[in-house]
C-alpha positions in Angstrom: -45.4 47.3 -19.1 -48.9 47.2 -17.3 -48.4 48.0 -13.6 -50.7 45.8 -11.3 -52.9 47.6 -9.2 -54.2 45.5 -6.0 -57.3 46.6 -3.8 -56.6 46.1 -0.2 -59.7 47.3 1.9 -60.2 51.0 1.3 -56.6 51.5 -0.4 -54.9 50.5 -3.7 -51.4 49.3 -4.1 -49.6 49.7 -7.4 -46.5 47.8 -7.5 -44.1 48.8 -10.2 -42.1 45.7 -11.2 -39.8 46.9 -13.8 -38.5 50.3 -15.5 -41.3 52.3 -17.0 -41.3 54.4 -20.0 -42.8 57.7 -20.0 -46.0 56.2 -21.6 -46.1 53.5 -19.0 -46.0 56.4 -16.2 -48.9 58.1 -18.0 -50.9 54.8 -18.2 -50.4 54.3 -14.5 -51.6 57.8 -13.7 -54.7 57.1 -15.8 -55.3 53.7 -14.2 -54.9 54.9 -10.7 -57.3 57.9 -11.3 -60.0 55.5 -12.7 -59.5 52.9 -10.0 -59.8 55.5 -7.1 -63.2 56.6 -8.7 -64.4 53.0 -9.3 -63.5 51.7 -5.8 -63.9 54.8 -4.1 -60.6 54.4 -2.4 -59.3 56.5 0.4 -55.4 56.0 -0.2 -53.0 54.7 -2.7 -49.6 53.2 -2.1 -47.1 53.4 -5.2 -44.3 50.9 -4.6 -41.2 51.9 -6.5 -38.8 49.6 -4.7 -37.5 48.0 -8.0 -36.5 51.2 -9.6 -32.7 52.1 -9.5 -33.3 55.4 -11.5 -36.1 58.0 -11.0 -35.7 60.8 -13.3 -37.2 64.2 -13.6 -40.3 63.0 -15.6 -40.9 60.3 -13.4 -40.6 62.5 -10.2 -43.0 65.1 -11.8 -45.5 62.5 -12.8 -45.5 60.7 -9.4 -45.9 64.1 -7.7 -48.7 65.0 -10.1 -50.4 61.7 -9.5 -50.4 62.2 -5.9 -51.8 65.7 -6.1 -54.5 64.6 -8.7 -55.4 61.9 -6.4 -55.8 64.0 -3.4 -58.3 65.9 -5.4 -60.2 62.9 -6.0 -60.2 62.2 -2.2 -57.3 59.7 -2.0 -54.2 60.3 -0.1 -51.0 58.8 -1.8 -47.8 57.5 -0.3 -44.8 56.5 -2.4 -42.7 53.6 -0.9 -39.5 51.9 -1.5 -37.2 54.8 -2.7 -33.7 53.0 -2.6 -31.0 55.0 -0.9 -29.0 55.7 -3.9 -32.0 56.9 -5.8 -32.9 59.2 -2.9 -29.4 60.6 -2.9 -29.4 61.1 -6.6 -32.8 62.8 -6.6 -31.5 65.4 -3.8 -28.3 66.0 -5.9 -30.6 66.8 -9.0 -33.0 68.8 -6.8 -35.9 66.4 -7.6 -38.5 66.4 -4.8 -41.6 64.8 -4.0 -42.9 67.8 -2.1 -46.4 67.5 -0.7 -46.3 63.6 -1.2 -46.2 61.2 1.5 -43.3 58.7 1.4 -42.2 55.6 3.4 -39.5 52.9 3.6 -41.8 49.9 2.7 -45.3 48.6 2.2 -45.7 48.2 5.7 -44.8 51.6 6.8 -46.8 52.9 3.8 -50.0 51.3 5.3 -49.3 52.5 8.7 -48.9 56.1 7.2 -52.3 55.8 5.4 -53.9 54.3 8.5 -52.6 57.1 10.9 -53.6 59.8 8.3 -57.3 58.3 8.3 -57.2 58.2 12.2 -56.2 62.1 12.2 -59.1 62.7 9.7 -56.6 63.6 6.8 -58.2 61.0 4.5 -61.8 61.6 3.4 -64.1 59.3 5.1 -66.4 57.3 2.7 -69.2 56.6 5.1 -72.8 57.2 4.4 -73.4 58.8 7.8 -70.7 61.4 7.2 -72.2 62.5 4.1 -75.9 62.7 5.3 -77.1 66.3 6.1 -78.5 67.2 9.3 -82.2 67.2 9.3 -82.8 70.2 11.4 -80.8 72.9 13.3 -81.9 71.1 16.7 -79.5 68.3 15.9 -76.6 70.7 16.4 -75.4 70.9 20.1 -76.1 74.3 21.5 -78.5 75.5 18.6 -81.4 76.2 21.0 -79.2 78.4 23.3 -77.8 80.3 20.3 -81.2 81.0 19.0 -82.7 82.2 22.1 -79.7 84.5 22.9 -80.1 86.2 19.4 -83.7 87.2 20.3 -82.5 89.3 23.4 
């Protein structure tokens, strides 16, 4: 089952629409990694609302996807975990430690936007990546240079 991945501004949204096999989860991982690079996305939302079971492999895979995408410069948030699924995950000791979660797509977008405002998401602007042309461009560079000569 192919998972559709939509581009919304600087974010990607992957909406799982039915139960996924292990191979489908691995394909989703590869697709997201490729698309983050292709579109230079700053954030990814994975919507698992339709899943009524999240097993240990799915949990490990989702956690691994989030960590991998963070290394590629994109923050990940998983949305739509059903209450019964969350309860079962806790009972089984399955965690999404280090991965953002939210109730629904709207809160997932708000999570990523708040992260971007705090500077937690890598900015993809040309000016942020441009190196400074001279030490004089730094505030206080003159005074530090002058004080070191004394």
